[in-house]
Structure formats: structure tokens, C-alpha cells
N, C-alpha and C positions, 0 to 999 in steps of 0.2 A: 473123272470114274463119278458114280453119283450110287446112293444106297437105295435100297428100297422103296424106301418111301420118296424118292424124287431129288431127293437136298445132295446139294454137291459135297463132293471131300476133298476137303482142301489140306495142305500141309508142307510140310519140307520134307521134299525126295526121300532123304535118308529113314523118316517115319513111315512113309510109304511104303516104302521097300520091307522096313519090319513087318507092317502089318498084313501087307501081304504075304509074306512067307511065313506067319505066323497060320493062318487062315489056309494055304497049302498044305501046312503041316496039322490042322484037323482035318484034313480030308477035305477041302471044299476046292470043288475046280472054280476057276478066274478063266473068266474069257474076256478078251475085248467086245466091246459093241460093233461088229460089221453093218451095221443095218442104223438108219435114222428115220424119223417121223418129219414130214414135211405137210404143211396146209397148202392148198394152191388155192389161193385167194381169190382166182378168176373164177374157179369152178363152184365157190362154197354161196352157198344161197342161204345160211347162218339160219341153220332148219334147228339147231340146238343138240341134234340126236347124238353127235359124239358126246358130247358135254356129259349125258349121263352114263356115257361107258368109260370115263379116263377115269380111273383109280386114282392120281395123284395131283387133280384137280390144272392139270398143266394146260387144258381148254375149257374156259370160262364164257358164260354169258355176259357183259358188260350192261351193265344195267344204265340211263333207262333206254340205248339204242337196241338193244339186245344183238347187240355184233356177236358172235365169235372169235375169241383172241386164244390166240396159241400162246403160250410161254414152255417153249424148249429145255429152257433150264430145270423145269419141273418134271420134263419128260421121260420114262423112264423106258420108253420105244418095249410096251405091253402088246401093242399093234392091233388094242381093243377095239379103237377108232377107225381103221380101217374097211372094214366090213361094215360098221354101223353106218358110216356113212353113207346114205344113198344115193348122192350125185358122183361120189368119189373124188372130195375133194381132200381126204388125208391119205396123203401116202405113202410107202414106206420104200425107203430109197438103198441102196447097197453102195 
């Protein structure tokens, strides 16, 4: 499970269940992610357009090479990078 800031949530199973039960009692709807973001390295031209669109910095420009790196652990699957990429290297998968 990921928080809104992209950081993963970890802990004991019973604590996870208590937390999700609490959120549901507060009226917060929870649903599992049924999609994922993938970077197609064969298509990527390292233009960096996606880097500015990523709110969690899951996409960064490595310096000095200026290569776009994707860290899926930081990704919250917001999808902002998908339409931003001019060569469609960022893909939404289900």
C-alpha cells in the first residue's frame, strides 16, 4: 500500500487491518490499485517531459547523464506522466 506522498506503508498484518477498518469507519473508501505505470526504455528518448509532471519524483533526471530514471516504489499511479510523454514511453497497464 502507498501513501499519497508515494511512500510505502509497512507493518504487521493486524495493524494494517485495524488501520483500514478505521479509515472505512471514517467514511474513506479504499480500493486496491488495479493499474500500474511502466516505463518502456526502448521508446524513451530521455527528453525529461515526464519528470516535471511527476508529483512524487518517481521520475527523475540522472545527472550528469540526463537519463530519465523511474522508481516504481515512489509512483502513486496518478497517470500524469502518460499523456505528457511525447513518444508514449510511459504506459498505463491494467
